C-alpha positions as CSV (number, residue, x, y, z in Angstrom):
1,X,42.3,240.4,160.1
2,X,42.3,243.9,159.8
3,X,43.0,247.1,161.4
4,X,40.4,249.7,162.8
5,X,42.3,252.8,162.3
6,X,46.1,252.9,161.2
7,X,47.8,254.3,164.5
8,X,51.1,252.5,166.2
9,X,51.0,250.1,168.3
10,X,47.2,249.0,167.5
11,X,46.9,245.0,167.5
12,X,45.2,243.7,164.8
13,X,41.5,242.9,164.8
14,X,40.0,239.4,163.4
15,X,36.6,237.9,162.6
16,X,36.7,234.3,162.5
17,X,33.6,232.0,160.7
18,X,33.2,228.6,160.8
19,X,30.2,226.2,159.7
20,X,30.2,222.1,159.1
21,X,27.6,219.5,158.3
22,X,28.4,216.1,158.7
23,X,27.1,212.4,157.4
24,X,25.0,212.1,160.7
25,X,23.5,215.3,160.3
26,X,25.4,217.4,162.8
27,X,26.0,220.8,162.1
28,X,27.8,224.0,163.7
29,X,28.1,227.1,162.7
30,X,30.1,230.1,164.6
31,X,31.1,233.8,164.5
32,X,34.1,235.1,166.9
33,X,34.7,238.9,166.2
34,X,37.7,240.2,168.4
35,X,37.7,244.2,167.5
36,X,40.4,246.4,169.0
37,X,39.7,250.2,169.2
38,X,41.5,253.3,170.8
39,X,44.9,252.4,171.4
40,X,43.7,249.2,172.7
41,X,41.9,250.1,174.8
42,X,38.4,249.1,174.1
43,X,38.0,245.7,173.0
44,X,34.8,244.2,172.0
45,X,34.7,240.5,171.6
46,X,31.1,238.9,170.7
47,X,31.4,235.0,170.2
48,X,28.0,233.3,168.6
49,X,27.6,230.0,167.5
50,X,24.6,227.7,166.4
51,X,24.6,224.0,166.1
52,X,23.5,220.1,166.7
53,X,26.0,218.1,167.6
54,X,26.7,214.5,168.7
55,X,28.3,214.8,172.4
56,X,29.5,212.8,175.1
57,X,29.0,212.3,178.7
58,X,30.8,209.9,181.0
59,X,29.4,211.0,184.3
60,X,30.5,213.8,187.1
61,X,33.8,212.7,188.4
62,X,38.0,212.6,187.8
63,X,37.2,208.4,187.6
64,X,34.6,207.9,185.5
65,X,34.3,204.7,183.2
66,X,33.5,203.6,180.0
67,X,30.7,202.1,179.4
68,X,30.0,202.2,175.6
69,X,26.6,204.7,176.2
70,X,28.2,208.2,176.4
71,X,26.9,209.6,173.2
72,X,23.7,212.1,173.0
73,X,22.6,214.6,170.6
74,X,22.4,218.2,171.8
75,X,21.4,221.5,170.3
76,X,22.6,224.9,171.4
77,X,22.4,228.4,171.0
78,X,25.3,230.7,172.8
79,X,26.0,234.3,173.0
80,X,28.7,236.0,174.4
81,X,29.3,240.1,174.4
82,X,32.4,241.1,176.2
83,X,33.3,244.6,176.4
84,X,36.8,245.6,177.8
85,X,37.8,249.1,178.8
86,X,40.8,251.0,180.6
87,X,40.7,249.3,184.3
88,X,38.7,249.9,186.7
89,X,41.0,248.7,189.2
90,X,44.5,250.3,188.7
91,X,46.6,247.1,188.8
92,X,45.1,245.5,185.3
93,X,45.8,246.6,182.1
94,X,41.7,246.4,181.1
95,X,38.8,245.8,182.8
96,X,35.6,243.6,181.3
97,X,31.8,243.5,181.5
98,X,30.4,240.4,180.0
99,X,26.6,239.1,178.9
100,X,26.2,235.7,178.3
101,X,23.3,233.7,176.7
102,X,22.8,230.1,176.0
103,X,20.3,228.0,175.1
104,X,20.5,224.4,175.0
105,X,18.4,221.4,174.5
106,X,19.0,217.6,175.0
107,X,17.4,216.7,171.7
108,X,18.3,213.0,172.2
109,X,19.6,211.1,175.2
110,X,20.0,207.7,173.4
111,X,20.9,205.3,175.8
112,X,23.4,207.5,178.2
113,X,22.4,206.3,181.7
114,X,22.9,209.9,183.3
115,X,21.0,211.9,181.2
116,X,18.3,209.5,181.6
117,X,18.7,209.7,185.1
118,X,16.6,212.8,186.1
119,X,18.5,213.6,189.0
120,X,21.4,214.9,187.2
121,X,21.2,218.9,186.4
122,X,20.7,219.5,182.9
123,X,19.5,216.2,181.8
124,X,16.4,218.2,180.0
125,X,18.9,221.5,179.4
126,X,18.0,224.9,179.5
127,X,18.2,228.8,179.4
128,X,20.9,230.7,181.6
129,X,21.4,234.5,181.1
130,X,25.1,235.4,183.0
131,X,26.2,238.6,183.9
132,X,30.1,239.0,184.8
133,X,33.7,240.8,185.0
134,X,36.7,240.2,184.0
135,X,40.5,241.8,184.8
136,X,43.1,241.5,181.9
137,X,46.6,241.9,181.8
138,X,48.0,241.3,178.4
139,X,52.0,242.4,177.5
140,X,52.2,239.5,174.7
141,X,54.6,241.0,172.2
142,X,52.3,239.4,169.5
143,X,48.4,237.9,169.7
144,X,48.8,234.8,167.5
145,X,52.8,233.6,168.2
146,X,53.8,235.4,171.0
147,X,57.4,235.2,171.6
148,X,58.0,237.0,174.7
149,X,55.6,238.5,177.7
150,X,52.7,237.4,179.2
151,X,49.0,236.9,179.6
152,X,46.6,236.7,182.8
153,X,42.6,236.4,182.4
154,X,40.7,236.6,185.5
155,X,36.5,236.0,184.8
156,X,33.7,235.6,186.9
157,X,30.4,235.1,185.9
158,X,26.7,234.8,187.8
159,X,23.8,233.4,186.5
160,X,20.9,234.5,188.4
161,X,17.7,234.0,188.2
162,X,15.3,233.9,185.7
163,X,18.2,231.4,184.0
164,X,17.3,227.6,184.8
165,X,19.6,226.7,186.9
166,X,21.3,229.8,189.0
167,X,25.3,229.2,189.7
168,X,28.5,231.2,189.3
169,X,31.8,230.7,187.7
170,X,35.7,231.5,188.3
171,X,37.9,231.3,185.8
172,X,42.0,232.1,185.5
173,X,44.1,231.8,182.4
174,X,47.8,232.4,183.0
175,X,50.3,232.1,180.0
176,X,54.2,233.1,180.1
177,X,56.6,233.1,176.6
178,X,60.2,233.6,176.5
179,X,62.5,233.2,173.6
180,X,65.3,230.5,174.0
181,X,67.2,230.5,171.0
182,X,66.7,231.8,168.0
183,X,63.2,230.7,166.2
184,X,62.5,228.7,169.5
185,X,59.6,229.7,172.2
186,X,59.1,228.3,175.1
187,X,55.3,228.9,176.2
188,X,53.6,227.8,179.6
189,X,49.9,228.1,180.6
190,X,48.2,227.6,183.9
191,X,44.2,227.0,184.0
192,X,41.7,226.9,186.7
193,X,37.9,227.1,186.5
194,X,35.7,226.8,189.5
195,X,32.0,226.6,188.9
196,X,28.8,226.6,191.7
197,X,27.1,223.2,192.6
198,X,23.7,224.1,190.9
199,X,25.4,224.1,187.1
200,X,23.9,221.7,184.5
201,X,26.4,218.8,183.9
202,X,26.9,220.4,180.4
203,X,28.7,223.8,182.0
204,X,31.0,221.9,184.4
205,X,34.9,222.5,183.2
206,X,35.3,219.9,180.7
207,X,38.9,218.5,180.6
208,X,40.3,217.9,177.2
209,X,39.7,219.4,173.8
210,X,41.7,221.7,171.5
211,X,43.5,223.8,173.7
212,X,44.3,222.2,177.4
213,X,45.2,218.6,177.6
214,X,45.1,217.6,174.2
215,X,44.6,214.1,174.0
216,X,41.6,213.5,175.9
217,X,38.0,213.7,174.1
218,X,36.4,217.3,175.5
219,X,34.6,216.7,178.2
220,X,36.0,213.3,178.8
221,X,36.2,214.3,182.7
222,X,34.0,216.7,183.9
223,X,33.4,218.2,187.8
224,X,33.0,221.6,189.4
225,X,36.9,222.2,189.7
226,X,39.2,222.0,187.3
227,X,43.1,222.4,187.6
228,X,45.3,222.0,184.4
229,X,49.3,222.7,183.5
230,X,51.0,222.7,180.0
231,X,54.2,223.4,178.6
232,X,54.9,223.8,174.7
233,X,58.5,223.9,173.2
234,X,57.8,226.1,169.6
235,X,60.5,226.0,167.2
236,X,60.9,226.9,163.4
237,X,63.1,225.2,161.4
238,X,62.5,227.1,157.7
239,X,61.1,230.3,156.8
240,X,57.4,229.3,157.1
241,X,57.6,225.3,158.7
242,X,58.1,224.6,162.5
243,X,57.1,221.8,165.3
244,X,56.0,221.7,168.8
245,X,56.4,219.5,171.2
246,X,54.2,219.6,174.5
247,X,52.9,218.2,177.4
248,X,51.5,218.6,180.7
249,X,49.2,217.4,183.3
250,X,45.6,218.5,185.3
251,X,42.4,216.9,186.6
252,X,38.7,217.6,187.9
253,X,37.6,217.3,191.2
254,X,34.2,218.3,193.5
255,X,36.8,220.5,195.2
256,X,40.1,221.6,194.9
257,X,41.3,219.3,197.8
258,X,40.0,216.3,196.0
259,X,42.6,216.3,193.4
260,X,45.6,214.1,193.9
261,X,48.7,212.5,192.1
262,X,47.3,209.1,191.8
263,X,44.2,210.2,189.4
264,X,46.1,213.1,187.6
265,X,45.6,213.0,184.1
266,X,48.6,213.9,181.6
267,X,48.8,214.7,178.4
268,X,52.3,215.0,175.8
269,X,52.6,215.3,171.9
270,X,53.9,217.1,169.1
271,X,52.8,218.9,166.1
272,X,53.7,220.7,162.8
273,X,52.9,224.5,161.9
274,X,53.1,226.1,158.7
275,X,53.4,229.9,158.9
276,X,50.6,231.1,156.3
277,X,50.5,234.8,157.3
278,X,53.9,236.3,158.0
279,X,52.8,239.9,158.4
280,X,50.7,238.7,162.0
281,X,52.5,235.6,162.5
282,X,49.1,233.1,162.6
283,X,50.0,229.6,161.9
284,X,48.2,226.4,160.8
285,X,48.6,223.8,163.3
286,X,48.4,220.1,163.5
287,X,48.8,218.2,166.7
288,X,48.5,214.6,167.9
289,X,48.4,213.9,171.7
290,X,48.1,210.9,173.8
291,X,47.1,211.0,177.4
292,X,46.1,208.4,180.1
293,X,44.1,205.2,179.7
294,X,44.7,205.2,176.0
295,X,43.2,208.7,175.2
296,X,44.0,209.8,171.9
297,X,43.2,212.5,169.9
298,X,44.2,214.4,166.1
299,X,44.0,218.3,166.1
300,X,43.8,220.9,163.0
301,X,43.6,224.8,163.6
302,X,44.2,228.4,163.2
303,X,46.9,229.6,165.5
304,X,48.5,228.5,168.7
305,X,46.8,226.5,171.4
306,X,47.7,228.8,173.8
């Protein structure tokens, strides 16, 4: 973390780097710069990653079953450039321009019946190139551990020809933070993502993962539309140590009207926090979460889930 200039109210910039290699020859390298300039009026984000990973695909829909053949190997190159500038529309804090490139190769479909079925979009991978816009409202008092304020993010990307798949995506991320008692914060998050009908299966909204509805493998359920809501109570019990309790619910569906209480997925859990950067309020976190139908997960990370 660093500052591009020593001026009042300028937010801290950061560059995150990650790398891993596993015993079954998986690997991933990622670089995530997020740089603030000019009194926060210019923000540049450029996440990049390259990896070879063992993924899982259970098919499309909110009632996909365990078959034991979900695994497959994929190789990905992802590069995105987002430049946020003073608003094009008067009611947002910033507007952003997005360039997105992704190359996905299905290296080994193993015994996955859905990928072996060539009627599934994306069974052989491909290239997509997207252009998009976003609107940002950011009134958080801190980037890494907000205790008050709100954050809204609206993103729209179109993937035209010469992409191998022509489709569009819409994303809405709304967050609200409120201090309840001393060292106690309530955080809430509403997330909606919708993807066009021609998208490859690996670009469909994926329920689960590190951020939303922890307790499910990311992609345990996939479909064209995804809605999730979660709440988290955060409490420090000493100068550096704290804990959280969280819960949420959501689901995927071909249409937003397909979402119903009967198939709704839930998530609940808790975790520990260690404040390793007191100047910027950055936590190390460990969470344990459980979901519906025996799903569960343990997560380690830097910064909060949302």
